[in-house]
N, C-alpha and C positions, 0 to 999 in steps of 0.2 A: 071218813077223814080226807079232806082235800089235800091235793098236792101242790106244795109251792116250788116255784121255779125262780132260782136267782141267777140272774145274768152276772158277767163279770162286774159290770158297773155296780148292780146291786151289792155284790160280795165287798167291793171296796169301799162302798158307802157305809155298810154296817160294821166293818172289821175294825177291831180295837187290839192293839199290841198287849195290854196288860191283861185283858180278858182272854186272848189267846194262850199267853203263858200261863195263866192260872188254869186253864182248861187242860193244857199239856201237863203241868205238874200233877193234877189229879189223875190224868189217864197214866201217867208213869210210875204213880206211887202204888199202882196195882201191881200184883205178881207177874212176872213174865208167863204167858200161857200160849204157846205155839198153836194149840188147837183153835184159839179164839182169833189169833192174828197169823194165818199160815204164811209161808214164804210167797212172794210175788210170783206170777208166771209171765213168761214172754213168749209170744207167738212171733215168729220172724220169717220173712219171705223177700229175697231180692231187694234189700234197701227199704223194707217196710217192717214196722213192728208194732204189736199191740201188747201193752203191760197191763197186768190186772193186780191191783192190791185190796184185799178184801178183809174184812175183820167183823167181830162183834164186841162192841164196847161195853163198859160197865155202866154207861149213862142212858141205857134204854133204846139205843140205836144200833143198827147193824147195816153195813153197806159195802160200797166197793168204789174205787176210782179206775177208769179206764183212761190209758193214754195211747191214742192213735197216733203214729209218727211216720212221716215219709222222709227218708234221709235225701233223696234225690232233689225233692222240692223244699227242704228244710222247714217243714210245717208239722205242727202238732195240734191236736185237740185233746182237751181234758173233760171228763164228765164224772162227776160223783152223783151216786144214788144213795138215799138213806130211807131205811124202813124201820117202821115200828117192831120191836122185838115180840110183842105180844100179839098184836093183830095181823103183823106182817104187811100192812098197809104201807104204801109208798108216800113217805113223809115229804121229801123234797128231792129236787133234782137241782144240782149247781153246776155253772161253768166252773171248773176246777182250775183255771189257769192261775188266776191271783191266789187261790188258796193253796196252791202248791208252793209258791213262792213265800207266801205268808207262813206257812206251817214250818217251812225249812228254816227259816230265820228265827222264829219264834222258839222252836225246838233247841236250836243252837244257842239262844239266850238262856233258856233254861239251863242247859248243859254248862255253860259259863257261870251261871249263878251259883251251881254246886261244885264247881271245879276250880275256879279262879280266886286269888286271894280277896278278901272283902275289904277293898281299898279302891279308890279311883284307879281305873285302868288306862294304860297307854296301849292304844290299838293301832296295829299295823295291818293294812287291808291289801291283798293282791287281787286286783280286779276292780272294775268300776262300774259294772253294768247293774241290772235291776237287784241281782241277788246280794251283791255288795253293799248297795244302798239299803235294801231291806235289813241286811244284818246289822249296820249301824243304827238304824232306827230301833230294831228289836233290842239290841244291847243297851241303848240308851234309855229304853222303857224299864229294863230290868236292873240295871247297875249304873253307877256314877262313871262317867269316862272323862279323862283328865286331858286327852289329846288323841287325834286321830290322823294317821298318815297313810296315804293311798299310792299305790303304784299300779298302772296298767301300761301297755306298750304305746298307747295313743295320747299324747299331751292333750288333745281336745277332750278326750273322754274323761282324763283326770280333772279337768277344769269344769266338766259338767257335772262330775260327782260331787265336786265342793259346792258348786252353785246349787244343785237340787237338795243338798243337805243343810244349807245356810240356815234354815229356820231352827236347827237344833242348838245354834249358838254354842258350838263347841270348838276350840282350837283345832282347825283342821289345815293340814298342809299336803302338797304333792311331792312325791320323791321321783327322782330320775330313774330308780332302778329297784328292783325287788329287795335286795340285800339292805339298801338303805330304809326301805319301809319298815323292814322287820327288826333293824338294829334297835335295842333299847326298849322293844315293846314288851308288855306283860302278856298280851293277847294278840296272837296272830290269826287273821281270817283269810282262808283261801277260798275265793269265790271267782276264778277265772277259768275260762274254757281253754285249755292248753292247746297249742298249735301242734299238730302231728303228735299229741298226747305225750309231749316231753314234760316231766315234772316242773311245776311252778314254784315249789318250795323245796329248798335243799338242806339236808340237816345240818351241813357245816354252818348255817346261819343261825341255828338255834342256840339260845342261851339258857343257862340253869333257871328254873322256876317259870318258864313259858308255858302258857296254855296254847294250843293249837286248834283251831276250828277248820276241818276239811270236808267240804260239801260236794267236791267236783268230780269224784270218781266214784260211780255207781255201777259200773260195768266192767266186765273183764278187761276190755280193751281200751279202758281209760286210766290215765295217769295224773297224779296231782302233787303227790309227796315222793321225794325218791326214797331210794332204799336206806340211806344213812339216817333220813328222818324217821324212818320206821324203827330201825335199830336203836335211835337214841331215845326213843319214847319209853318211859318207865311205865306207863299204863296207856292203853288205847280204849277209850270208852266209846262203845258203839250203839247206835239207835237200834241196830239189828245185827247182834253179835255173829251169827252164822252167815249172813249175806255179806257183812264187812270182811270177814276172814276168807271167804271163798269166792266172792263175786266182784271184788274190786281189783283194779289194776295194780294199785299201790301194794296191797298185802300179797297178792299173788307173786309179783316181782321180788318183794322182799323174802318171801318163803322159798323162791327159786333160788336166791342168793344166799341161802342158808340163815336167815335171821330166825331165831327161835321165838316164835309167837306164843308159845304155850305159856300160859299164867299172865300174859300182858293184857289180853282182851277182857274187858268187863261190860255188862249191859248197862245202858243208861237207867233202866227201870231199876236195877239194883242199887244204882249210886243214888238216884232221887229218892227212893224209899229208905235208904239208910242200911240196906242189908249188906252192901259192900262199901268200903272207902273209895273215894275217887282220886284224891291226891295224897300220895303216901308221905311227902314231905314238901317244905317250902321250896327246895331246890329241884324238885322232879319236873321232867318235861312230861306233860300230859297232853294227849292228842284226843279230841273228840272227832271221830269218823261218822258220816252220816250217809245212808243211802236212800233215806225216806222210808216211811212206813204207813200202813194203814191206820196204825194208832194215831199218827199225827193228822192224817187227812180227815179221819172221823171226828177228832177231838175239835179241830178248828171249823170244819163244816158244821158240826152240830151248834157251836157256839154261834156262829154266822146265822144259822137258821132261827135260833132263840132269839137273837138280837133283831132279825129281820121282822119276826111276828110282833114283838113289842113295838118297834117303829113303823109297822104295817108297809114295809118295802117288799118288793119282789111281786111275782104274778102268780096268782092261782090259776092251776091248769083246768081248762073246763072239763076235760075228760081224764080218767085215771085208769089205773090198773087193779083190778079187782081181785082180792084173794079168793081162792077156791078151796073147797073142803077135799082133803085128800085121805 
């Protein structure tokens, strides 16, 4: 078996939002299995870290994503490897940069599809960068959107957000503040890197029936939702329940403040599969909290490899990794 290498340009060429959401729906319909998808690991040393997310999917592939980062230089590299489960041959290597952004937004769209009311959604977005833009595109592929309002501190960034999403032909406006972007929304998307790790969404702004997507706090030192937002959530749906509960700054701070998290947190897999309800009532405030997982990386990377093979995209590596008898 030859090994296919997909550059970031290759990934963006073959990627499709609907196909990604379908692949993720299939992946999350399977039962949670920590043995197949163990907790991520982090190696740290003086402003540098290496994160590993690994898993064995139900689709015939197993693999891992490595993220190498230098805080001092503000640089990161992403590498995804996929192996055939039976032959253990190396099927593909992918630049995982765009995969990471795509899979985060596509999983959020899947979560919204099972959590938000089935009606055109008014969306408030905090943040205007590529994650925020990806989320609007993913949501538009999954559900009907009636309006989008965005806030980020830089007016030029807000204008750029509106310009880059103009092809969606949706009613979109920019707000002068985060509370104004949130007011009256059915769905709130938090996709902004908080300065000094101060929360970007306050619980005081939330209204009954809102669905909140939070993707920006994946480490203990990061904050995105304040303690009141966590306290007001009737349900917190997590892509990885254990890591959301114990490894995100939002929930660590809420727990230390005395917020009772017992019974609030349910896994996305349980909701997608129908094993657990996601929204207890129309008036409930529901939070989807994401830290990212190998489930998402493998589902979307595998989808990209299949589409690349059909489109004859990517580069066949002239040398390979040969399995050995053990």
